[in-house]
N, C-alpha and C positions, 0 to 999 in steps of 0.2 A: 408172114415170118418177120421177126425183128430185123431192123437194119443192121444189127450187130451180130448176126447169126454166126459168122466165122469165129468171133470171140466166144460165143455161147458154146459151140461144139468143142473148141479147144479147151474151154473151161470144164467141160464134162470130164475129160480125162484127168484134169488136175484134181478136182474135188473127189472124183472116184478114188484116186490114190490116197487122198488125205482123209476121207471121211466115210466112205460108203462101205457098209458091211456086205453088200451083195455085188460089188463092182466087178466088172469083167477082168480088171487088172489083178484081182486077187480075191479069193473067196473067204479068207480069214478076216475076222473083225480086227480092226487096229487096236493097239494097246489102249487101255482106258485113259481118257484125257486127264491130265493133271489139273487139280483145282486147289483153291484156298492157299494155305501156307506152302504146300509143296510146289504149286505153280509159281508162286512168288519167288521162292528160292531158286527154282530152275531159271526164271527170267533174269536172275542176277548172276548166274553161273558163267564163268569164262567159257567162250565157245570159239572153236577154230573152224574156218571154212576156206577153201581155195576154189572159187568158182571162176572159170575162164570160159566165156561163151556159153554159160548155163542158162537155160530157159527159166522164166519165172516158175513155170510148172515144175521143172526138175528140182530147182533149188528149194522151193517151199515144200515139195513132197518129201525130199530127204530131211529137211529140217523138222517137219511135223513128225515123221517117223522116229527120228533120233531123239527128239526132245519130248515127245508125248504131249504135244500142244495142238489144240484144235485151231485150224486156220480157215478162214473163209475169204476167198478172193472175190472182189466186186465184179459184177457182170461187165463193167466198162473197161476193165483192165485186160489187155491182150496177154494171155498166159504164155505165148510163144516168144515174147520179147526177151532178148538176151541180156544177161547180167555178167559183168566182170567184177568180182569182189574177192579180195584176199584179206583175211582178218585173223589175228593171233591173240587168243585169250581176251576176246571182247565179250562183254556181257550180252546175253541173248537179246535183251531189249534193244541195245544199241545196234547189234548186228541186223536185226529185222528192220530197224529204222534206216540203216544205210542201204539195205537191199531195196526197200520201198522207194527211197529217194531216187535211185537209178531209173525207176520206171515212172517217175512223176507221180508217185503215190505216197501214202502215209499209213501208219499203223495206229489203230485204236483198239484198246482192250475193253470189250464189253463183258465184264465178269471173267469167266474162264475162256472166252473166245477171242482170238486175235483176228480182227477184221483188217484187211488190206484193201484200200480203195483210193479213189481220187482224193486229193488233199482236202478239198472243201467238205466232202462227204465224211471223211475220217475225222476231221477236226470238230465237226458238229455232232457226231454220233452219240457220245456219252452225255452231252448236254441235252440232246433230244430225248434220250432215254430217261434222264432225270426229270425232265419237264413232264413227260407222259406218266411216269411213276407218281409224280406229285399230283397230277390230275386224278389218277386212280384213287389216291389216298383221300381225296375230297369227297368221294362217293360214300354212301352209308356203309357202315362196317360189314354187314353180311354180304352185300353185293360186291364189295371191292376185293374180297378174298380171292376170287378166281383170277383176277388180273394180277395179283401179287404172287400167286403160287408159282413156284419154279417147276419146270419139267424139261426133260430132254426133248429134242426135236429132230425128226428125221423125215426124209421123203425119198421117193424112188427116182431113178433116172428118167429124164424127160418130163419132170413135173412142171406144171404151169403155175406161175406165181399167183394167178387169180384163184386157182384151186387151193393153193396153200392158205390164202387169205380166208377162203370159205371154210377150210378145216379149222382155222383159228377161231372163226366166228362160231362154229358149232361147239368147239371146246368151251367157250365162255358164254354160250347161250345168248349171243348178241347178233344184231343185224349190222353188217358193215356196208355203209353206203359209199359211193364214189369209186367202186372197184373198176369202173370203166376207164379210170385215169391210168390204170396199169396196162401197158400194151401187151399183146400176145408175145410170149417168150417161152423158151424151153430151158429148164435148169438141170444141172447134174444132180445125181444122187448125193445126199448129205446125211451126216449123223452128227449132230451138234450137241454140246454139253448142256447142262441144265441152265435155263434162263427163265425169267418171269414172262408172263403173257405179254405185258407191255413191251418188254425188251425184244421179244420175238417179232412182234408186228413192227416195231421201230426199225429193226434190222432189215426186214424185207422192204418196207416202204422207203427207207432211205436210199436204196439202190435205184429208185425211180424219182428221187428228189421230192418225196412225199412224206408227210407225217399224218397224224390223225387226232381227232378231237372226240371227247365224250359228249354226246347230246344228253344222255342219261346213262343209267346202268344197263340199258338194253339196246342202245344204239350208238354206234361209232361211225364217224365219217372220215374218209381219207381226204386230205387237202394238200395243196402244194406247200412246200416249205417256204417260209418268208424269212429272208436273211436281214439282219444277222440273228443267229440263234443264240440267245443269251439268257442267263439267270440273273435276276436282280436281288441282291441281299444287302442288308444294313448291318454295320458293325459299330461298336462303340468307338468314338473318335479319340477319346483320351485327352490329355492336356496338350499334347504336341500333334494336333490333328494334321496341320499342314506338312510337318516333317514326315509323319507316318504316310500320308497320302503320296508324297513325293517318292518315298522308298517303295511303296506298293506299285506305283506306276513304273518304276524301273524293273520291279520283279515280274509284273504282268503287263507288259507294254501294250498288248492288244485289248485290254479291258478299259472300260470307261469308269473313272473314279472321281467322285465329287464329295464335297462336304456339305451336309444339309441337316439343320436342326440337331447339331451335336452328334451326328452320325456320319460314318464313312459309307457312302452309297456306291456299291460296286456292281457294274453290269458287265458280265463276262461269261466265258465258258465255265463248265463245271470244273475243269482243270485249273482255271484261274482261282476259283474260290478255294480249292483244295490247297493251293500253294499259300494262300493267305491265312487259312484257318489253322490255329494251333492244333498239334496232335494231342489227343487225349488218351489216357490220363496223363497229366503232367508229371515231371520228375519229382520224386519225393526225397528232399534232402534229409539226411540223417547225420547228426553231428557225432563224430568220434574224436577222441583226444587228438588235437592238432590237425584234423583233416575233416572235410565235409564229403560225404558219400551220397550216392543217388540210387534209387530204385525206379526203373521205368520199363514199361512194356509198350512196344509199338508194333502194330500190324498193318502192313500195306498202306503206309502213309508217304506222301511226297517228302523228300528230305527237307524241302523248304518249310513245310509245316512243322517238322521236328525242330528246326532252327528257330522258328518263331516261338515255339514252346519254351525253348531255352532262354530266348531273349526275355520272355515274360517272367522268367525266374531270375532275372537280373544277371544273366550271363552275357558278357560283352563279346559280341560276335561281329566279324566283318567278312564279307564275301569278296574275294578278288574276282569280280565279274569279268574283267578283260582276260585274265588267265584262263578262266573256265571256258570262255568263248573260243579262245585260241585252241584249247584242248578238245573242243566240241563236246563239252560236258554241260549238263543242265541241272537245275534244282528240282525238276519235276519227276525224277526217278524215284520210284516207290521202294521203301525199305521196310524190313521187319527185323526186330531184334528185342532182346530182353537183357537188362543188366540189373543186378541186385547188389546193393551196397558197393557201388563202383565209384571211383573218383571221377571228377569231371573229365579228366583226360581219357579215362577208360570209356566213359559214356560217349564222348565225341568219337573215339576210334570205332566203337561198335556201331554208331549211327552212320558215320561217313564212309566206312570201308565198303559196304554193299552198294553205295552210290558211286564208287570209283573216285572218292575224294579223300582228302586228308586235311590236316591243319598245322599251322605253325603258331607259336605263341609270341606275341609282341607286347611285353609288359603284362597288363591285365586283359589284353584283347586277344581273342583266338581268331586267327585269320584262316578262312576256308579257302583251300587252294587245290589244284590238281596234284596227284602224286608225282614224284620225280619220274622222269621219262624212263629211267632204268629200273623202275620198281616193277617186278614181275607180278605183284599183287594187283 
């Protein structure tokens, strides 16, 4: 048996309530998990909780049911640990982050699934998934389709992780080597939303500090994760490379940023690159008599990327980083919105409000700040 068996058994009850259609705690299938734009809107909705001495299991169970969000708790987190958390009109994303912080954990959204696990495991999850998806894309087109195809994923109570890996191997018609690196364990029943094959194996392997490599389209090998888990990308440096690099280092302090051969070389997590990458498509200015208006559609982009897009359109923006830090607000919150023939002020309001931010104008500069403390929005 696993050395963490008490956590395993307690976790059975948690995920049964959250995800299992055949769980002893209730025979009815849970509501369909929210996905896409509906999920993103729900994650931005103000949420109220009053948890006093509530277990991780109880809190996440109630949250999952009320919000229709799929949650997976890592095998290493004790679901009986107690949480004290009171929040009024706090966005769901922020609420989950606060709850995870109390149990020395973090939240990572892998598509429509909220993964709650040890900080290191959560911080690297989306980057690992992106790296493995990129590996699959390098395979010949006919062979890679099975690894990119999305499917829901479920397993019965007391499932063994090694058996789940074997089932994934059968689905993709591949041989998975290194399964002996996964210790014997018993997992709760689960019913997860649609994920790609590479995301499913990444999710499972990450709970054992493992990832995988493609030997070819018929052989995959599980291997230990080597830290740090980063993606390296190159961006045009522009005429003010040093100034841009300095600003980017403030925006993503955990990333490594260098200037080389006229390029900004960034080595960081997927989230770091998303903060630096301009949202697309960019705003389309349309001139009306006496005013300039914009048309822009953004779907699930970090607010920092939206701000970078506006900067690229010659909008002068300044972020009050100290004020945001005091208010426990960040620029990595994802937003979705659409504006059509909107003024710049209307565009900024539409972009910033879902992120819990606002702006003040100082001459020609728009300063990004937290909302007033008495603002119910």
